[in-house]
C-alpha positions in Angstrom: 16.7 13.4 -23.4 16.6 15.6 -20.3 13.7 17.6 -21.9 12.0 14.0 -22.2 13.0 12.9 -18.4 11.4 16.6 -17.3 8.4 16.0 -19.6 7.5 12.7 -18.0 7.7 14.1 -14.6 5.5 16.2 -14.8 3.3 16.3 -12.0 0.0 16.1 -14.4 0.4 13.8 -17.3 -2.1 12.5 -19.8 -3.0 9.0 -21.2 -5.2 7.6 -24.0 -7.2 4.2 -22.3 -8.7 1.3 -23.8 -10.6 -1.3 -21.9 -11.8 -4.5 -23.2 -13.3 -7.8 -21.7 -16.5 -9.6 -20.8 -19.8 -7.9 -19.9 -22.7 -9.4 -18.0 -25.6 -8.8 -15.4 -25.7 -9.5 -12.1 -29.2 -10.9 -10.8 -29.8 -11.8 -7.1 -26.2 -10.7 -6.4 -24.7 -13.4 -8.7 -23.9 -13.9 -12.3 -24.0 -17.8 -12.1 -26.6 -19.2 -14.9 -27.2 -15.7 -16.6 -29.5 -15.1 -19.5 -26.8 -14.0 -21.0 -23.7 -15.5 -23.0 -20.3 -15.4 -21.0 -18.2 -15.1 -24.0 -20.4 -13.4 -26.4 -21.2 -10.7 -23.9 -18.6 -7.8 -23.8 -17.8 -4.3 -23.4 -15.3 -1.3 -24.9 -13.6 1.6 -23.3 -11.8 4.3 -24.7 -10.9 7.1 -22.9 -8.6 10.2 -22.2 -7.4 10.7 -18.3 -5.1 12.9 -16.4 -2.5 11.4 -14.0 -1.8 14.2 -11.2 1.1 13.3 -8.2 -0.8 14.3 -4.8 2.6 14.8 -3.3 5.2 17.4 -4.9 7.9 14.9 -3.9 6.4 11.7 -3.2 5.0 9.1 -5.9 3.0 6.7 -4.5 -0.3 8.4 -4.7 -1.9 9.8 -7.8 -5.4 11.4 -8.5 -6.6 10.1 -12.1 -9.7 11.2 -13.6 -11.0 11.9 -17.2 -13.5 11.0 -19.9 -15.0 7.3 -20.8 -16.8 6.3 -23.6 -18.3 2.8 -22.7 -20.2 0.4 -25.0 -21.7 -2.4 -23.0 -23.1 -5.3 -25.4 -25.0 -8.5 -23.9 -25.9 -11.3 -26.0 -29.2 -13.4 -24.3 -29.0 -17.1 -24.7 -31.9 -19.3 -26.1 -33.1 -17.3 -28.8 -34.0 -14.2 -27.1 -34.3 -10.6 -27.1 -35.8 -7.8 -25.3 -39.7 -6.1 -25.4 -40.7 -3.7 -23.8 -44.5 -4.0 -21.7 -45.1 -0.5 -20.4 -42.2 0.0 -18.1 -41.2 -3.4 -17.8 -38.3 -4.7 -20.3 -38.9 -8.6 -20.3 -36.6 -10.7 -21.9 -38.8 -12.8 -24.1 -38.4 -16.4 -26.7 -38.6 -15.2 -30.2 -40.6 -16.9 -32.6 -37.9 -17.3 -35.2 -34.3 -18.4 -35.4 -31.9 -16.1 -34.4 -28.8 -16.1 -36.0 -27.8 -13.1 -33.5 -29.1 -10.9 -30.8 -27.5 -8.4 -29.1 -28.7 -5.1 -26.6 -26.0 -2.6 -26.4 -25.6 0.4 -24.2 -23.4 3.2 -25.0 -22.2 5.3 -22.2 -20.4 8.4 -21.3 -18.6 8.7 -18.0 -16.4 10.7 -15.9 -14.1 8.0 -13.7 -12.1 9.1 -10.8 -9.8 6.6 -8.9 -7.1 7.1 -6.5 -3.9 5.1 -7.7 -1.0 3.9 -5.9 2.0 4.2 -8.2 5.0 1.8 -7.0 7.1 3.5 -9.9 10.5 4.3 -7.5 11.9 8.1 -8.1 14.5 8.5 -10.4 18.2 10.4 -9.5 20.0 11.4 -11.6 23.4 14.1 -10.2 21.1 16.9 -8.6 18.1 16.0 -9.7 14.9 14.0 -8.6 12.6 12.6 -11.4 9.0 11.2 -10.8 7.9 9.0 -13.1 4.7 7.0 -13.4 3.3 4.1 -15.1 7.1 2.0 -14.8 6.1 -0.5 -12.3 3.0 -2.0 -10.3 -0.1 0.1 -10.0 -3.5 0.2 -8.3 -6.9 2.1 -8.4 -9.7 2.4 -6.6 -12.9 4.2 -7.1 -15.6 4.7 -9.4 -17.1 6.3 -12.1 -20.8 8.7 -13.3 -22.3 9.9 -16.0 -25.1 8.9 -18.6 -26.5 6.7 -21.1 -26.2 8.2 -24.4 -27.9 5.4 -26.7 -29.6 2.3 -26.3 -29.9 -0.2 -29.6 -30.9 -4.0 -30.3 -29.4 -5.6 -33.0 -31.3 -8.9 -34.3 -30.1 -11.2 -37.3 -32.2 -14.0 -38.6 -33.3 -15.3 -42.1 -36.9 -15.0 -43.2 -38.2 -16.5 -46.2 -35.0 -17.2 -47.7 -34.0 -13.6 -47.2 -31.3 -12.7 -44.6 -32.6 -10.0 -42.3 -31.0 -7.5 -40.0 -33.2 -5.3 -37.7 -31.8 -2.4 -35.3 -34.2 -0.8 -33.0 -33.3 2.1 -31.4 -35.0 3.7 -27.9 -35.1 3.9 -24.4 -35.7 0.3 -23.5 -36.5 2.0 -20.2 -32.6 1.8 -19.4 -31.8 3.7 -16.5 -30.3 7.5 -17.8 -27.6 8.1 -14.9 -25.3 6.2 -14.4 -22.8 5.3 -11.7 -20.6 2.8 -10.0 -17.4 1.1 -8.6 -14.4 -0.1 -10.4 -10.9 -0.9 -9.7 -7.6 -1.9 -11.4 -4.2 -3.8 -10.9 -1.3 -4.3 -13.3 2.1 -3.4 -14.4 3.3 -0.4 -16.7 0.4 0.4 -19.0 -1.3 -2.6 -18.7 -4.0 -3.9 -15.8 -6.7 -6.3 -15.0 -10.3 -3.8 -14.8 -12.9 -4.4 -12.9 -16.3 -2.3 -13.0 -19.6 -2.7 -11.2 -22.7 -0.5 -12.2 -24.8 0.4 -9.2 -27.4 1.7 -10.8 -29.9 -1.4 -12.3 -29.9 -1.5 -15.7 -33.7 -1.0 -15.9 -35.2 1.7 -14.4 -38.2 0.3 -13.0 -38.0 -3.9 -13.6 -39.4 -5.9 -10.9 -35.7 -7.7 -10.8 -33.2 -5.4 -10.5 -30.4 -6.2 -12.8 -26.3 -4.8 -12.7 -23.7 -4.7 -15.6 -20.4 -6.0 -14.5 -17.7 -5.9 -16.6 -14.0 -7.4 -16.0 -11.3 -7.4 -18.5 -7.7 -5.6 -19.7 -6.8 -1.9 -19.5 -4.2 -0.2 -20.8 -3.2 3.3 -20.2 -0.7 4.7 -22.6 1.0 7.5 -22.0 
């Protein structure tokens, strides 16, 4: 039991991260009247983080940093899909009735946060144990990384045949990803918000930025 107490009170610990929620694009500063389904567009994140207590004998401030794989999915409304016209990526109405239309970007990012952990120290005899993730937590920070893959998936019936198209390419998507993120929660569970500062498409006349809101789980 004492070994467990010591292990949980190490100045640097590690956590597995999983997050999921809704995903969309901010256009002209708003997601109102979006071109993408609010509930049908979603994101997933898997990662490994390290959590380092900044001060040796104070448990409030922590540096949280690591590596995450992020899947951002967008489902257009009104039977639309993306097409590339030179350096512009346009959302157009499809000539066939689509059962599903989904645009997916896979990003590898390095997140870093300043975390406020309100877990109180545990005193037993003459020893003080500084555990983490046992109370309310607030994280403020950001991330940077790269786009690994872009893919569009469409499903439709054509002449009585069920058809599934997967189109891979760059779609003029920004290769360099950077943004801001924050989370607030209790113990392992947090409400999570992240926002890409880079536009999704490099040269589109109308700049659109990815935004995600969901739940985040940090498992010690």
